N, C-alpha and C positions, 0 to 999 in steps of 0.2 A: 477817485482818490483813496489810497489805502488808509486804514485807521492808524492813529498813533499808537505806539506800544503802551502797554499797561504794566507798570513796574510790579505791582502786587501779583499779577498773573505770572509774570516772568520769574519772580522770586519763588512762587509756589511750584512752578515747573521744575526749577532747579532743586528745591528741597525734596520734592517727590522722587526725582531721579537719584539723588544721593541716598535716600532711604531704600530704594529698590536695589541699589548697588551695594548695600550693606555698609555704607560709609559712616564716619563719625563727623558730626556737624557741630561747629561752634559759631556763635553769632556775636557781632559787635554792633549793638544798637546805635543808630545815629541820633543826635539830640533834636533834629528837626523832622518835620513830616513831609510827605509828598504833596502834590497839588490837590489830591482828593482827601487829604488828612490821613493817608495811610502811613503806617510805621515803616521806617527805613532802617536798613542794616547792611553791613557787609558780612556775608556768610562764608565760612571756610570749611570745606569738606576734605577729610583725609580718607583715602581709599587704600586699604592695605595696612601694614604695620606702622603705627605712628612713630616708632623708634628706628625705622629703617635708615640705613646709612646712605642709600641712593634715593633721591627724590626727583620726580618731575613736577614742576610747579607751573600752574597756568593762572595768570591774572587777567581778569576782564574789567572793563569799565574805568580805566584810568581817565579817559575822556568819556564822560557819562553816556552820551548818545551812541558812542561807538560800542558801548557795553552790550548792546543787543546782539551784535555779531559775536562778541566774545562769550556771552552767556549761552547762546545757541550752540557754539562750538563746545563749550564745557558739557552742556546737556547731551549733545550728540555723542561725545566720548563716553559719558556715563551710561547711556542707553546701549552702546555697543560693547561695553566692558563685560567680559565673562566673570561673574562674581567669584571671588576667591582665587583668581588666576595669577595674582602677583606673588613672586617669591618673597620670603621674609625680609630680604635685604633691600627691597624696592617698594616704594609707595608713591602715590600721586596726591598732591595737595592742590586743590582748586580754590582760588581766592575769587569769590564771586562779587563783582561790582564794588570795587574798592572806592568808587565815587558814587554812592547810591543816590545822593541828592541830585547830581547831574543826570543820572540815568532816569530817575523818576520825573524830573522836570524837562527832560529831552534837551539837555544842554551839554556842550563840551566841558564847561567849567564847573566849579563847585559852588557851594553856598556863599562863598566870599568873592565870587567872580574870578577865582584863581584857577589858572590852568595847572593841573597837577603835574604835568610834565615840564613845568617851570618852577614848581614849588619844592622839589626835593633837593634843596640846598642847605648848607649849614647856616642857620640864621643867627648863630652866635658871632658871625663875621658880617661885615658890610656886604649887602647883596651886590651882584654885578650891576654895572651902570651901562645903560644903552643910550649913548650920547645922541644917536641919530633919531631916536623915537619921538622926542618932544615935537619936532617939526611936523610929524604926521598925526599927532594925538587928536587934533580937532576933527580929522576925517572920521573918527570913530565915536565922537561924542556930540555930533549935531543932533538937534532936538526934534527934527522931523525926518520921516522916512521917504517922503516923496515931494516935499515942498522946496522953497528956495534955499534953506540951509543945506538940505541934502544935495541939491544941485551944485551949490558952492563946494561942498565936500567932495562930490564926485569929480568936479573940475580940478580940484587940488590933487586928488589921487591920479587923475589922468596926466596932470602936469609932471608929477614926480615920476610916473612910469615913462613918460616921453623923454625926460631928461636922464633918468638912470636905468630904465628898463624894469619890467615887472619882477624879474628875478632878484634884482638888487633891492627893490622895495620890500619884497617878500622876506628877504634875508634880514632886513632891519626889523620889520614888524613881528615876525614869528620867532625872532631871537628871544623874545620875552623882555618884560620890563617890570621894575619893582617900585616905580615912582608914582604911577597914576592908578589908584584903586578903581577908577571908572574907565580905565583904558582896556584895550584888547591885549590878549596874551599876557595878562598880568600874573606875576609870580607869587604875589602875596607878601605880607610883612611878618609872617610867622609860619611855623609848621602847621599845616592844616589838620583838621580832624582825620582825614584820610592818611596823611603823612604819619601822624602819631599812631594811628591804628595799624598801619603796615609795619611800623617798628615793633609793635606788640606781637603781631602775627609772626614776624621773623623770629623773635625771641621764643615764642611758644611752640612753633611748628617746624622751624627750618634750621635753627642754629646748631643743632646736634649733628646734622648730616655731613658726610664727607664728600659726596658727589651730588651735584645738583644741575639739572638742566631746567632753566626757567624761561617761560614765554610771557611777554606782555603783549596783549592782543589789541590791534588798532585797525582803523580803516580811514580812508580819505586821501591818501597820498600814493602816487604812482599810477601805472597804467591800469585802465579799467578792467576789473575782473582778475587782476594778477596779484596773488598774495606773495609779497616779497618777504623772504626770510633774512633778517638783518641782525647784526651785532652792533650795538650803538654804545660807545663809551668815550670817555675823555682821553683815554690812553689805551694802548694794548695791554692785555691782561693775560695771566698765565694759561688759562684754559682756552684762549682764543684759537690756538693751534688745534686743540681737540675738536672745537666746533668746525673748523675748516676741514679737518680730516673726516668728520662724521657726515657733513652735509655737502662738501665739495663745492662745485660751481653754483649750487643753489644759494649759497650764503654770500651776502653783501656786507662788507665791513664798513662802518661809518665812524670815523674818529672825529669828535666834535671839537670846536674851538672858535675863537673870535674871528679868525680870518679864513675859516674853512668853508667849503662849498660842497654841494652834492647834487648829482643829477637824478637822484631817486625821488625827489619831491618831499623828502623828510629834511627838516631844517638842521643843518650842521652847525649853525651859530648859536643854537639854543643852549641854555644852562638849566640845570634842575631836572634832568631826565630821571625817571624812575629806575631805568636800567643802571645808571651809575650809582644810585642809592643802594641797589641790591648788591652791587660789587663791593661797595664800601662797607656794607653792614654784614657781610658774610665772609670775612677774611679767612676763616678756618676751613672753608669748603672749596673744593675745586668746582667753580661755578661757571657754567656756560650760560651767560645771560643773553637771551635772544629776544627779538621782536618779530611778530608777524604783522605786516602792514599791507592791508588789502586796498588796492587802488580803486577809486570810484571815478569822479568827474574831474575835469580840468581844474587846476589850482585856482584860477581866477573865479570860476563858478563857485567852488567850495568857499573861497574867501568871502565872496559877496554874501553868501547865505549865512556864514558865521557872523559877518558884520550886521546883517539884518536882525539876527537873533540877539546880538549884543544891544542893538537899539531897543528891541522889544523889552528887554529886562531893565534897561535904564529908564525908559519913558513910556512904553506901551502897556497893553493889557494882554498877557499871555493867553487868557481864557476867552478872549474876543474872537470873532470870526477871522479878523486880520491876523491875530496872534496865532491861531491854529493853522492858517495858511503858511505862515513863516515857519512854524514848527514842522509842518509836513515837508516843506522844502529842505529843512535842515536834516530831518531824518532820512529823506531820500538821498541826500548828499553823502551820508555816512553808512547807510544800509539800504542800497538800492532794492526796489521791489522786483526787479528783473529776475525771474526764476533761474535763468541760466547763470547770472552773476552769483546768486546764492549757492547754486549747486556746485559751481566751479570752486569758489572759495572754501566751501565746506569740504569738498574732496581733498583739496591741497592741504588745508589745515589738518585734517585727519591723517594724511600721509606723513606730515611733519611730526605729529604727536607719536605715531606708530614707530617711526625710525628712532626718535629720541628714547622712547620707553624700551624698545628692544635693546638699545645700547646700554641703558642703565641696568636692565635685568640680566644682561650677559656680562656685566662688569667690564664693558668695552672701553671705559674711560681711563 
């Protein structure tokens, strides 16, 4: 059994890599601590000219546990970067672990049990209503993990899957919901710490730019070992044609909405995606807002392990042997130990970064 990741070690690796690359580092301390009492923060590194008009932006850790793939990708780029090689009009901004609490506690969600990719909505308006979720809520709040309540919940899930199909159930559950704070795929009742921090980062480091290619790094959906390059948005946006021209057939476009579906494994019915937030908050830039989503295990397996972790933080003891086994399974689901998986996604992620940065440096947008 591989060891669980250590947040403090991962953060130190990133900071060291930034220093070696000659980058400028800014930190946003999180108000809470990690499971070992360690300090938490989102760190932002700027490589190159901070005033550059063309930026490549890479965000890791929107879903905390997925942030270890994202962090490793950022560190790999930093370690391969030839210091001083960027032209003055081009820079790289690395937003490291935007959900540091989730990364440290090996969870997808944040300290409020909120899924950040459901939290990026305008909370001055009434949140979206997921009318079908309440009928499924008890599946995710049963008080035991292997006793009669769990058996009843499992039977209820099987019944819904038999009647509607797994894809239809997944579409409802993963769409997000804003009613049950103890529920799964909860979007929150307010802009989270990470949401507010990203707003500050955008204002401080990004809003001056004219051309931006931004990547939000994820794992867990799609074919095993396949890093999908995606554009996810609520509607087509001006730079989408640029993205299609730059990446061609590698790019998959996903337009989200209440009645939409997708064969990618990424939920098309969800609201509150970080990608849409970036598009809405950088209206002055020609922004290619993209997602890299690295496939791991079958959706039903990943869902079960997320559900187990949800139970653990509702009723269990994360630092117990049982809790550690659940954490191990969750970590494996989002960052497989398989060295071939890791090598393949690292290679492809690096290729995507290289193509994007070359386009920005050549003013090809």
